[in-house]
C-alpha positions as CSV (number, residue, x, y, z in Angstrom):
1,M,-0.7,27.1,104.9
2,T,-2.8,26.5,107.7
3,Q,-1.7,26.5,111.4
4,A,-2.8,23.9,114.0
5,A,-4.1,25.0,116.8
6,N,-2.3,25.4,119.8
7,Q,0.6,24.4,117.9
8,Q,4.4,25.6,119.6
9,S,6.9,26.7,117.0
10,S,10.3,27.8,117.3
11,G,11.9,27.4,114.0
12,H,14.7,25.2,114.1
13,A,16.8,26.2,111.2
14,Q,20.0,25.0,110.6
15,V,22.8,27.6,111.3
16,A,26.1,27.6,109.6
17,Q,29.9,29.3,110.4
18,Y,31.2,31.9,107.9
19,S,34.5,33.6,107.6
20,V,34.4,37.3,107.9
21,K,37.2,38.0,105.5
22,Q,36.3,36.1,103.0
23,T,32.1,36.2,103.2
24,L,32.1,39.6,104.5
25,S,35.5,40.8,102.4
26,Q,37.1,42.2,105.7
27,D,40.7,42.5,106.6
28,A,40.1,40.0,109.8
29,P,41.9,37.1,111.1
30,E,41.3,33.7,108.9
31,A,39.5,32.2,112.3
32,M,37.4,35.0,112.8
33,M,33.7,33.6,112.2
34,I,30.1,34.7,112.1
35,H,27.3,32.9,112.3
36,G,24.1,32.7,109.7
37,G,21.7,30.7,107.8
38,A,22.5,27.7,106.0
39,D,20.6,27.7,103.0
40,P,21.7,30.2,100.4
41,N,18.6,29.5,98.4
42,G,16.3,30.5,100.9
43,L,12.9,32.1,99.8
44,Y,13.5,35.1,101.8
45,V,17.1,35.5,101.7
46,P,17.6,38.8,99.9
47,P,19.3,39.4,96.8
48,V,22.8,40.9,96.3
49,V,23.0,44.7,96.2
50,P,25.0,45.5,93.5
51,H,28.1,47.5,94.4
52,Y,27.3,48.2,98.2
53,V,30.9,48.6,100.3
54,F,31.1,48.1,103.6
55,T,32.6,50.2,105.7
56,R,34.9,48.7,108.7
57,E,32.9,50.8,111.5
58,F,29.6,50.2,110.6
59,L,30.1,46.3,110.2
60,R,31.8,45.9,113.2
61,E,28.6,47.2,115.1
62,L,26.5,45.1,113.1
63,A,28.1,42.1,113.0
64,G,28.5,42.8,117.0
65,W,24.9,43.2,117.6
66,W,24.1,40.2,115.4
67,Q,26.5,37.9,117.5
68,S,25.0,39.1,120.9
69,K,21.5,40.1,120.4
70,H,20.3,37.2,122.3
71,I,22.4,37.6,125.3
72,V,21.5,41.3,125.6
73,F,18.3,41.0,124.4
74,Q,18.4,44.1,122.1
75,G,17.0,45.3,118.3
76,L,19.3,47.3,116.1
77,S,18.4,50.9,115.0
78,L,19.8,52.3,112.2
79,V,19.6,56.4,112.1
80,G,20.7,58.6,109.0
81,P,20.0,60.8,106.2
82,P,18.0,59.5,103.1
83,G,20.1,57.2,101.2
84,S,22.9,56.5,103.1
85,G,22.9,52.9,103.5
86,K,20.9,52.1,105.9
87,T,18.4,49.5,104.8
88,K,21.1,48.2,102.0
89,G,23.7,47.7,104.6
90,V,21.0,45.0,106.2
91,T,19.9,43.8,103.0
92,Q,23.7,43.0,102.0
93,F,24.6,42.0,105.6
94,C,21.7,38.9,105.2
95,H,22.9,38.2,101.7
96,A,26.3,37.4,102.6
97,L,25.2,35.2,105.6
98,N,22.1,33.8,104.4
99,I,20.0,35.2,106.6
100,P,16.5,35.4,105.9
101,M,14.8,38.9,105.7
102,Y,11.3,40.4,106.2
103,E,11.1,43.7,105.3
104,V,7.9,46.0,106.5
105,N,7.4,49.7,105.7
106,A,5.8,51.5,108.6
107,E,2.5,53.2,107.6
108,D,0.8,56.1,109.9
109,G,-2.2,53.7,110.2
110,M,-0.6,50.4,111.0
111,E,-1.3,48.2,113.9
112,F,0.7,45.9,115.7
113,K,-1.4,42.8,114.2
114,D,-0.5,43.6,110.9
115,L,3.2,42.6,111.8
116,V,1.8,39.3,113.5
117,V,-1.0,38.1,110.9
118,H,-2.5,38.9,107.6
119,H,-5.4,37.2,105.8
120,E,-5.6,35.1,102.6
121,N,-8.5,33.7,100.6
122,V,-8.5,30.0,100.6
123,G,-11.1,28.5,99.0
124,G,-13.4,31.3,99.5
125,Q,-12.8,31.5,102.8
126,W,-10.4,34.2,104.7
127,V,-7.8,32.4,106.4
128,A,-5.2,33.8,109.0
129,Q,-1.7,33.4,107.9
130,Y,1.9,34.1,109.8
131,G,2.7,37.8,109.1
132,P,6.5,39.1,109.1
133,L,6.9,39.0,112.8
134,P,6.3,35.3,113.7
135,L,7.8,34.6,110.3
136,A,11.2,36.4,111.2
137,M,11.1,34.3,114.9
138,G,11.1,31.1,112.9
139,A,7.1,30.0,112.7
140,G,8.0,28.9,108.9
141,G,11.3,27.5,109.7
142,Q,13.4,30.3,108.3
143,P,14.1,32.9,111.1
144,G,15.7,35.2,110.5
145,I,15.5,39.3,110.4
146,L,12.5,41.8,110.9
147,L,13.5,44.6,109.2
148,I,11.3,47.7,110.1
149,N,11.9,50.9,107.9
150,E,10.5,54.2,109.3
151,P,9.0,52.8,112.4
152,N,8.5,56.5,113.8
153,V,5.8,57.0,111.3
154,A,3.5,54.7,112.9
155,R,1.7,55.5,116.3
156,P,3.9,54.7,119.4
157,S,1.5,52.8,120.9
158,V,1.7,50.1,118.1
159,L,4.9,49.3,118.5
160,T,5.0,48.3,122.2
161,G,3.9,44.8,121.1
162,L,7.8,44.2,120.2
163,Y,8.8,44.7,123.9
164,E,8.2,40.9,124.5
165,V,9.7,39.3,121.3
166,I,12.9,41.3,121.5
167,E,13.7,40.3,125.2
168,G,13.1,36.7,124.0
169,R,9.5,35.8,125.4
170,P,6.9,34.0,123.0
171,L,4.7,35.4,120.8
172,L,0.8,34.2,121.5
173,I,-1.6,34.2,118.1
174,P,-5.3,34.4,119.0
175,E,-5.9,34.8,115.3
176,I,-4.1,31.3,114.4
177,G,-5.7,29.3,117.2
178,G,-3.9,30.6,120.2
179,Q,-0.7,29.6,118.7
180,V,2.5,30.4,120.7
181,V,5.7,31.3,118.7
182,R,9.3,31.1,120.5
183,S,11.9,32.9,118.5
184,N,15.1,30.9,116.9
185,P,17.6,32.8,119.7
186,E,20.7,32.7,117.3
187,M,18.6,33.5,113.9
188,F,15.8,36.1,115.1
189,G,16.6,39.6,115.3
190,I,14.9,43.1,114.8
191,V,16.1,46.1,112.9
192,V,14.7,49.6,112.3
193,T,16.0,52.0,109.9
194,A,14.9,56.0,110.6
195,N,16.0,59.3,109.4
196,T,15.8,60.5,113.2
197,G,16.0,59.1,116.9
198,L,13.4,57.0,117.6
199,S,12.6,59.0,120.3
200,Q,13.2,62.4,119.1
201,G,10.9,62.7,116.5
202,D,11.7,65.7,113.8
203,N,13.1,68.5,114.9
204,M,14.2,70.4,111.5
205,G,10.9,69.6,109.7
206,L,12.4,67.6,106.9
207,Y,10.5,64.4,107.7
208,P,6.8,64.5,107.7
209,G,4.7,62.2,109.4
210,V,7.7,61.3,111.7
211,Q,6.4,61.0,115.2
212,S,8.7,60.6,118.6
213,Q,8.4,56.9,119.6
214,S,8.5,56.0,123.8
215,I,11.7,56.3,125.6
216,A,11.0,52.6,126.5
217,F,11.0,51.6,123.0
218,A,14.3,53.2,122.1
219,D,15.8,52.0,125.2
220,R,15.6,48.7,123.6
221,F,17.8,48.9,120.6
222,W,21.6,49.3,120.0
223,T,21.7,52.5,117.7
224,I,24.3,52.9,115.0
225,E,24.4,56.3,113.0
226,T,25.0,55.6,109.4
227,D,26.2,58.8,107.0
228,Y,27.4,59.3,103.4
229,P,30.3,57.4,102.4
230,A,33.5,58.9,102.2
231,P,34.2,60.6,98.5
232,E,36.6,57.8,97.5
233,I,34.2,55.1,98.0
234,E,31.6,57.0,96.6
235,E,33.9,57.5,93.3
236,A,34.5,53.8,93.4
237,I,30.9,52.8,93.5
238,L,30.2,55.5,90.6
239,E,33.0,53.8,88.6
240,A,31.8,50.2,89.3
241,V,28.3,51.6,88.4
242,V,29.1,53.5,85.3
243,P,32.7,52.8,84.3
244,Q,32.5,54.5,80.8
245,L,31.9,57.8,82.9
246,D,34.8,60.0,82.4
247,E,36.8,60.0,85.8
248,T,36.7,63.7,86.1
249,I,33.0,63.7,85.8
250,R,32.5,61.3,88.4
251,K,34.7,63.3,90.8
252,T,33.2,66.3,90.3
253,M,29.5,64.8,90.7
254,V,30.9,63.7,94.2
255,S,32.2,67.1,95.1
256,V,28.7,68.7,94.2
257,A,27.1,66.0,96.5
258,N,29.3,66.9,99.4
259,Q,28.4,70.7,99.3
260,I,24.5,69.9,98.9
261,R,24.4,67.6,102.1
262,P,25.9,70.0,104.8
263,L,23.1,72.5,103.3
264,F,20.6,69.7,103.4
265,M,21.2,69.3,107.5
266,G,21.9,73.1,108.1
267,A,25.1,72.3,109.3
268,A,26.7,74.6,106.9
269,M,24.8,77.8,108.3
270,A,25.8,79.7,111.8
271,D,23.0,81.5,111.9
272,A,19.9,79.4,111.8
273,S,18.5,82.6,110.5
274,V,20.3,82.8,107.1
275,A,18.2,81.5,104.3
276,G,20.1,78.7,102.2
277,R,19.0,75.4,103.8
278,L,17.9,73.6,101.2
279,D,14.8,70.8,101.7
280,V,16.6,68.1,99.3
281,T,19.8,66.0,99.1
282,L,21.9,64.6,97.2
283,S,22.0,60.7,98.4
284,T,24.4,58.0,97.4
285,R,21.1,56.6,95.7
286,S,20.4,59.6,94.2
287,L,24.0,60.3,92.9
288,V,24.6,56.5,91.1
289,S,21.1,57.4,89.5
290,W,22.7,60.9,88.4
291,A,25.8,59.6,86.9
292,H,23.9,56.9,85.2
293,G,21.1,58.6,83.7
294,T,24.1,61.3,82.5
295,W,25.7,58.3,80.6
296,L,22.5,57.3,79.5
297,Y,21.8,60.4,77.9
298,R,24.9,61.5,76.2
299,G,23.7,61.9,73.1
300,A,21.3,64.6,74.1
301,V,24.7,66.7,73.5
302,N,23.9,66.7,69.7
303,E,20.9,68.5,70.2
304,G,22.6,71.0,72.1
305,I,21.2,69.8,76.1
306,N,23.7,69.2,78.6
307,P,23.0,65.4,79.8
308,V,24.6,66.5,83.5
309,F,21.7,68.5,83.9
310,L,19.4,66.5,82.0
311,A,20.2,63.4,84.4
312,L,20.3,65.9,87.5
313,D,16.5,67.0,86.7
314,G,15.4,63.0,86.2
315,A,17.6,62.0,89.4
316,L,16.6,64.6,91.7
317,L,15.4,68.0,90.6
318,R,11.8,67.2,88.9
319,G,8.9,68.0,91.5
320,Q,11.0,70.4,93.5
321,S,10.4,74.0,94.3
322,P,11.5,76.4,91.6
323,E,14.0,77.6,94.6
324,T,15.2,74.5,95.4
325,R,16.0,73.7,91.7
326,E,17.5,76.9,91.3
327,A,20.0,76.5,94.1
328,V,21.1,73.2,93.1
329,T,21.7,74.1,89.5
330,E,23.8,77.0,90.7
331,I,26.1,74.3,93.2
332,V,26.5,72.2,89.8
333,R,27.3,75.2,87.8
334,N,29.8,76.5,90.1
335,V,31.6,72.9,90.8
336,F,31.5,71.9,87.6
337,G,32.8,75.2,86.2
338,E,30.7,75.6,83.1
339,D,27.2,77.0,82.4
340,K,23.9,74.8,81.6
C-alpha cells in the first residue's frame, strides 16, 4: 500500500460497547460497559490466550487506563518478573474487546524511525510503508494498542519521540511524503512491559542490557506492578492445561515455584552476602511447560527415568549453571519428598 503525499489520517474506526461482566468474565453490574473495536475478525486483533485468568485488581487498573487514557494523556507501563502475565494480560484484553494490537520487541540498536516506517520491495523499488506506531494510531483504518516489550533495552533517546503522540499530538512522517497522522483518541494507546521500573534500570544484575529511561519518559505512564498468580489460580491453570496429571503433582509443582521465586528476587535473604540467591525463576509460563512435559513424558518411568525431573530439565534447567541446576533440583527433591 502506498500513501499519497500530505494526506492526513486519523483512523475513524468503529467503536463498540461491551459488557464488563460478560466479555471480561468479571463480577460487575450488568450496566457496566467498556469500549473496544467493532470488528472481531480484524487483521490485528490478537488470538485468544488459552487458560489466561484476569485478577480483579489487574483488570480494574487496565480497564481504568483504557477508558481514560485520552483524557489524562498517559501510556501504560506493566512492570513485573519474567512470565508474570504482562504481555499475555494485554493480549487477552485486546482479544476480548476486539482491539487491534501492534507488538514490538525493543532492541539495543533500535531507532525511533523503526516504529514509524518500514520499507517493502514493490516492483523492484523500496517503498516506505507505515510502521507499527502510525498503524496503532489509525493510519491503516485499524487503530489500537502499540505494545512495546522491554523498552528499557533501547537507548533512552530513542523513545522520546513518543512524547508527542502520547499527549495526543499528530505524527509527521517525512518518509511518506510528509504525511500527518492523527491518532484515534478512543482506540489508540501505548503499553510498555518491563521487568524493572522504566527509570530505575537493573539494580540486581538480573537483566543484562537493561538501561534506565529518563524520568520524563516514565512520568508519561500509569504503572501497574504484576506478580505471579496466587497458588489457587496457578493450580487452576495447570488443571486446565493438563487435567490428566495427578492433582497432588500439580499442587506440588506450584509449591516448588513459590519456593524458587523468592530466591530469584533475593527477597528470602536477610543478608545480601548470604549465598543462595538463584539466577533463574520458575514463571507461570515455565510452570505450565513443566506440568505439560511431565505428562507428555510419563512413559519414561518405564525406563527408570522420573518424568518430573526430565520435564524440569527441558522447561527450566538446561543451559543453566551447574550450581543453579543443583540448587533447583534440591528444592524439587525436598518439596516432592522423593529422590531423583
